[in-house]
N, C-alpha and C positions, 0 to 999 in steps of 0.2 A: 293575803299572802305576805310572807316576810322573807327577807334575805339575811341570813346570819353572816356576820363578819367577825372573825376571831382576831385577837391581838394579845400580846403579853408574853409570848414564848421567848425562849432564849437558852443560853448556856449557863448552867449553875452547878456548883459543886454538891456532892452528896451531903445531905443534911440541911441544905439550903431551902429557900422558899421562892415561889413564884405565884403571881396571881394572873390568871387568864381572864380576859374579858370577851364577851360576845355581844356585839351591838346588832340589833335586828331592826331593819327598816320596817315601816308600816305603822298604821295608827291603832292596830288591834293587837299589839304585843301581848297584852294581858289575857288574850284568848288562847294563848299557846303554852303548852307544856314544853319545857326545854330540857335538853340533855347534853352531856359531854361523853364523847367516845374517843378512843385512841387506837392508833395502829402503828406497830413497830415493823421495821423491815422484815419481810418474810413471814409475818404473822397476820392473822385475821383481825379485823376491827373488833374491839372489845368495849363493853360498857364501862363507864367510869362513874358517872353520877347523873341524877335526874331531879327535876323540881317541877312541882305542879304550877298551874297558871297563877295561882294566888301566892305561891311560895310557902304554903302551910305544910306541904308534904315534900319530903326529900328522900332520896335513896342513894347510897353509895355502894360500889362494888366492895367485896370483902378485902380485896387487895389494897384498897386505899382508905378503908374505914379507919377513922381516928387520925388520919393525916390530911385528907382532902375535905373541903367543905364547899358545897354549892349554895349559891344565894342569887337573888335577883332583885332588881330595882325597876319596877314597872314604869315609874315616872321617867326613867332614863332609857327605857327599852333595852336594858342590858342584863345579862346573866353573867355571874362570876364563878370562877373555880379557884379557890384558895388552896394552894398545894404547899404543904409543910413537910419537913423531914424527908425530902426527896431522896430517892434511891436510883442507882444506875438503871434498874429495871423499869423505871418510870419513863425512860427515854422513848419517845414516840412522837408522831404527828397527832395533835389533839384537834378534834373536830367538834363543832357546836351544831346541834340539830334542833329543829322546831317541829311541833305537831299541833295543829289546831284541835282543841278539845271542846269548843263550845262552852256549855255551862258546867261540864264535868271538871272536877278538880283532881283528876287522876294523874298518875305519872306513868311514864313508859321507860322500859329498860332494855328493849331490843331494837336494834338498828332498823329493822324492817318496819317498825311502827312510825318512823319519822319520814316526813315528806320533804323537808327543807334542810339543806346542809350548807355549811360554810366550806371554805377552801382549806381550812386547817392552819395550825400554827405549830412550829416545831419546838419541842422541848427536849433538851439534851442535858443529861445529868452525868457529870464526870465523877469518877471514883477517886 
């Protein structure tokens, strides 16, 4: 079992960058696929990016493709979301999620597939 904890959110101007981090407790972090989701006020939670347990496979939502990059460091039990060229519409609470995959190196892009969630970190992009 892991407990994700997000950090790195904040206020940034449009066009700027932020890097979110998600530290997950537990000795078996490398057994978990990880994902980032976001939720803006009045909107449903949406998929942002996901990465397989090994880091060899990644997927990003079309809305962030080319601007956001997901990566992980299994030695540090941490997954990152590098966000560049931020837009006001990226403003949301960002959540990190984990799902144990065993030996599979698959990725997950729907929130219902994840069992473990962090508390979220707020990202606000001003115009």
